[in-house]
N, C-alpha and C positions, 0 to 999 in steps of 0.2 A: 841953803842946800846942806844936807847932812852927809857925814862921812863915817866910815868905820876905821878905827885904828886897830889893827890885828897883830898880836904877837904870836907867831907860829911856833911849831915844834912841840906843843903840849899834847900829851895823851889824854883823850877824853874817856870817861867811864860813867855808865849809868843808864837809866831808862829815859826814853823820850816818847811823847804821845804826838802822833801826827795831827795836824789841824784838819778841819773839814775841807772837802775838795773845792778849790777855787773854780775850776772849769764847770763843775756841776752847779755851784752856787749861782753863777751868772745866768744859767738857763732857768733854774728853779725860781729865782726871784722874779724874773720876767713873767713866769707862768701865773703868778698870783693875780695878774690883771685879767685872767680869763673868768674869774668868778667874783660875785658880790659877797660871798660868804667868807667867814674867817678861815685862814690857813695858817697852821703852826709849823714852823720849820726849825729843826734843831741841828746842832753841829755846824753852825754857820761860822766860817772863819773870820777873825777880826783883822782884815787886811784892807789896804787902801781901795782897791778896785771894787770889792764887795761893799764897803762902807759908802763909797760914792754912789753905787747903784741904789742902795737903800735910801740914801738922801734924795736921789732923783725920784724914786717911787713916792716918797713922802711929799715932795713938791708937786707931783702929779695928782695929789689928793688921796693917795692910799694911806689908810690909817695904819700906823706902825707902832707896835708895843714890844718892849723887850722884857721877856719873862725870866731870863737868866743870862749868864755870860755869853752863851752861844745859842740862845733860843729866842725866836721872835714870833710874833703873831701879826699877820697882815690881813687887811680887809679892804678890797678895792670896790667899795660900794658906791662912792661918789667920785669918779675920776674926772679931773679937770682937763678936758680936751683943749681948752683955750691955752693951757700952759705950753702946749706944743708950739705955739706961735710966738713964744717969748724969746728974747735973746738969752735969757738965763738957761732955758732948756737947750738951746743950741750949744752954748758953752759947755754945759754938763755932758751932753751926748758926745761932743767931740773928744772928750778926755777918755772915753771908755770904749774899748772894742766890744764889750758885752752889750752895749746899748743897742746894737743892731737887732738883738732878739726881742726888743720891744715891738717890732713891726708886726709879727705874726699875731700876738695876742690883741693888740690894738685894732688891727684890721678885722680880726674875726669877731670881736665883740662890739666894736663901734663903727666899723665900716670905713675908717680912714686912719692913716698913720703917716708920719713924716719924720725925717731924720737927716742930719748932716752926715758927711762921711765920718764914721767913728774913728776913735784913736786906737791906742794899744801899742804894742812893741813895734819898733822899726826893724823888721827882720826880712824885708823884701815885699814883693807884691802879694797882696791879700785881696783879690777881687771878690766882689759881692754878687756876681752874676747868678750864682746858684740860688741865692735867696730870692732874687727878684724874678727869675724865670719860673721858679716853683710857685711863688705867690701869684704871678700872672696866670699860670695854668689853672689856678683855683678861681680865677675871675677878677683879680685885682687889676686896676689900671695904674700904670707907672708914669710919672712925669719927672724928668730930671732937669733941675734948674742949674745952669752953669755946668760945672763938672763934679760938684760935690754936695748937692742937696737933692734929696729924694722925697717925692710925695706919692702916696698910694691911696686909692679910694676904690670902693666897690659899689656898683649899682644893685641895691637889694642885698642879697646874701652871697657869701662865697659858695662855690659849688664844687663838689668832689671831682677829682680827675685822676687819670693814670699818668704817671710820669717816670722818666728814667733820668736820674740826676747825672750831670756831666762829671761831677766829682763827689766822693762820699764826704762832703763837708759836714762836720759836727754841728756847727752853729747854723748852717744852712738847713740841715735836716731838722734841727730843733725848731727853727722858725716855721718851716712848712708844717710840721706836726702840730704845733700850737695853733696854727691857722686852720688846719683841716679838722680838728676835733669839734669845731663848731660850724663847719660847713655842711651844706645840704648834700646828702648822698655819700658815696664811697670814694675814698682816695687810696690809691696804691702808689707807694714810693719804692721804686727799684734803685739799687745802689745807694741805699740809705746808710748813713753812718750807724755803727752799732757799738760804739764805745760804752763802757759802764755808765758814764755820765748821761748819755742819751737814754740808756735803759732806765736809769733812775728817773729821768724826766717822764718817760712813758708810764712808769709804775705810779708816779705821783698823779698824773693825769687820769689814769684808770681809777685811782682812789677817789678822784673828784667826780667820777661818773663817765669818763670817756670810754670809747670802745676801740681798742687798739689791739690788733693781732700781729704776731711775728716779732715781738719784742726780743732783742738779742740777735736778730738776723738782719740781713741787708735788704729784706723785703717786708715793708710795713703795710698793713691794710687797716684803714681807719674808717669807721662808720660814724658819720657826724651825728651829734646829739644837739638837742635844743639849748641846753644850758648845763653848766657844771656847778658843783657844790664845793663845800669846804673839805679839808682833810688835814691830817698830820703827816709830816714827812721828816725823816732823818737822813742827812747826807752822808755819803761815804767818806772815809778818810782820804786825804789827798795822796794819790799814787805817786805824783811827782815829788812831793816832799819825802815820801817813804824812800824812793829811789835816791834822792839827794842825801838822805841820812846813811843809806848803805854805802854810797860813794865816799862820804865824809869819813866813816869808820875805817874803810880800807885805806884811804889816802893818808890818814893820820896814824895808822897802826893802832887803832883804839878798839875797845870792847864796848859795844853799845847794844842795847835791846830796844827795839821799836815796838811799842805796844799797840794792840788792837788794830791790826793792819787790814782786816778783811782780805786775807791772802787769796781766796778764790777769785777776787775781782782784779788781781794784779796781772793776770795774763802771763806773758813771757818775760816780764821785767826781772823777776828773780833769776831765771835761767840765763838771761843776757849778762847779768853781773857775774854769774858763775863762770861764764866763758872767759871773763877777765881773770879768773883764778880766785875770786873772792868767795870765801866760805860763808854760807848762810845756814842757820838752823831754824826750822819752824818749831816753835813751842806753843802748841795750841794755835791761837791767832796772833802770836807775837813772832817777830823775826829777831833772832840773836846773831850778831856778827862778832865772832871772836877776834881778839887782837892777832894780827898777822904781820910778821916782819917782812914777808915777801909774798907776792902773788904773780902768777905767770899766765900770760894770755894764751889761750888755746889756739891751735891751728886746725885747718880742715884735715880730713883723713889723708889727703894726698900730700900734706905738709905745706900747703899754700897759706898765705897770710889771711887771717880772719878779717871779714868785713862786717861792720855793724851799721845797719841802715835803718831809716825810719819807714814806716808804712802805716796805712790805715788799720784800725783795729780789726783783728787781733794781732796785727804786727806791732813792732816796737814804736812807742810814742816818740814823736820828734822832740817833745819837751825835755827828754832825758838824754839826748845825744850830747849836749854840752857837758853833762855830768860824766858820761862815759868817757868823753875825750880827756877831761882833766884827770880822771882816775888812771887812765892808761899811761899818763906821763911818768908814773913811778912804777909801772909794772915791768916785768921781764917779758920782752917780746915786742912785736909790732902789730898794729891794727890799722885798718883803713876805715875812717869814719865817713859815711856817705849821707849827707843831709839832702834828701831829695826834694822836700817840699818848699823850703825857703832859701833864697839865694844869698841872704846877708847874715845868716845865723852863725857862721863860722868865723866871722871877721873879728872876733875877740881873741883869736889865738895869738895875735901879735903880743898881747900882754903876757901870755904864758911863755912865749919864746923869750921875752925880756927877762922873765924869772928864771930862765935856764932850761926850759923844756925843749925837747927835740921834736919839732913838728914841721912837716912840709905841707903848706897850703897848696894843694894841687890846682884848685879852681874854686869858684864860689861855693861849690857843693861838696867838695871832697878834701879831706885832710888825712895825711899819714902820720901816725904818732909812733915814734921809736922810744920805747920805754927806757927809763934810766936805771931800773932795777934797784932803786934806792942807793946807787953808788954815789950819787950827787944830789944833795937837797936843792929844791927850788929856793930862791932868795927873794926877800921882800922887796917890793917896789910900790910906787904910787900909781894907781890906775883908776879908771872910771867904769862904772857898771853900765853897759849899753842897753841891756834888756833884763827881764826878770830872771830867766834861766841862766844866761851867761853871767849875770851878777852873782848868783849863788855858786856857780862853777868857780869863779874867781875867789869867792870867799873860802871855798874848800881848799883851793890852791894856797891862799894866804895862811890858813890854819895849819897847813903842813910845811910851810916854808920856814927857812932860817931867817930870823930877824923880824923887823916890823914892816907891815904893809899898810898902806892907806887906800881905801876904796871909796872913791867919790860917787856922788849921785846914787846913794843907797835908797832913795825914794823908789827907784826901780825895783829893788829887792822887796821893799815894804809892800809893793803892789800885790805880791803873791805869797809872801812868807810872813806869818804872824809872829811878831816879837822875836825874830830869829836870833838876835843878839842875846837877849835875856835867856832864852831857852837853851842855847848852846853854852852860855857862861855857867848855867846851872849844872852842866855835866863836865866842866873843867876847861872850857875855852877861855881865851882872853881877848874879848872884843869890847872896844870902847866906842860908844856913839858920840861924835863931836859935831 
């Protein structure tokens, strides 16, 4: 098990390029199973979750070639369906939350799919009902073995259907869309997720020959086609990493420029950080964060305390609430963080409290942060990374803290952030992997 030894209190300075989007990659890579023709994907992040999914696809029989550091070519011409029945597949799929999005493509093209309960962050209940209900409406038959193994099959072909999703699940919408593009007839999906990642998946599928209307809205209309071809696709920069770098700059009082951000795709992320008093300058498609000694949290017009909460897109992404929370610990003012979607995602705040932060954990979903206004530095401690986003929030806290911090279980961070120690050390951080 690896750990980071972090010596905090250093000012960072320079330019940093965000990696390709992790959450987009997990959808896009599963979609290569929909066609027997070559598909080229660029800006693929070199992170554990993505690399494990590429390995799983290779073991399924997908031909995988690497054309460059972040560019791959995939061809799912001879998929080995028998591999689904092996213990190796079960073990691989259990390690990855993204493996759930294999179901739609396999079902659409081959008429059967199966999966153990997938892994991922332990951040509370993450039910898969939206996936299965949607696939069943397209004509799939579901069998559940025990409590954590799912088998799906279809008699003949999937058939288009009209459905209203019980929640705007990103991965659920992705699975249903990937199944519907090869179904017979028309599928309409109300309350569809419309995150940029899902839009990117739809654009890629259209490039492969799919017929999808309403991209970017919460109503998708899909006219099924007989087959899909190859395409080339470039993934967006990771908005979560961009937000993490904004928070890092503010927390450490550093001057950083984040390159090639695809700013129009960031939604309200920049303005949410501005509500914490963080200055951002857009320079073309780059975001420049000047060094700030202090930053002050805004209040509502009536003077009441600001609340930052997560919501489905175009609301604020839940993946950045951990970053907002840690950045608020050194702001002037008070903010209520309301994590609506997951009941275990705020449980890392005890580590911040041990470092000297003033935080009241109100309940599993809400925490009140009373900013220290830089009157007192956080101090280094030994802690463990509970999940990807909390892990990076703790890394940001450690980089701003007085003294040395040790962060255990950094494999969690590696699941979502590419060579984060090397990239931050290049702009002045002091992080040692041990």
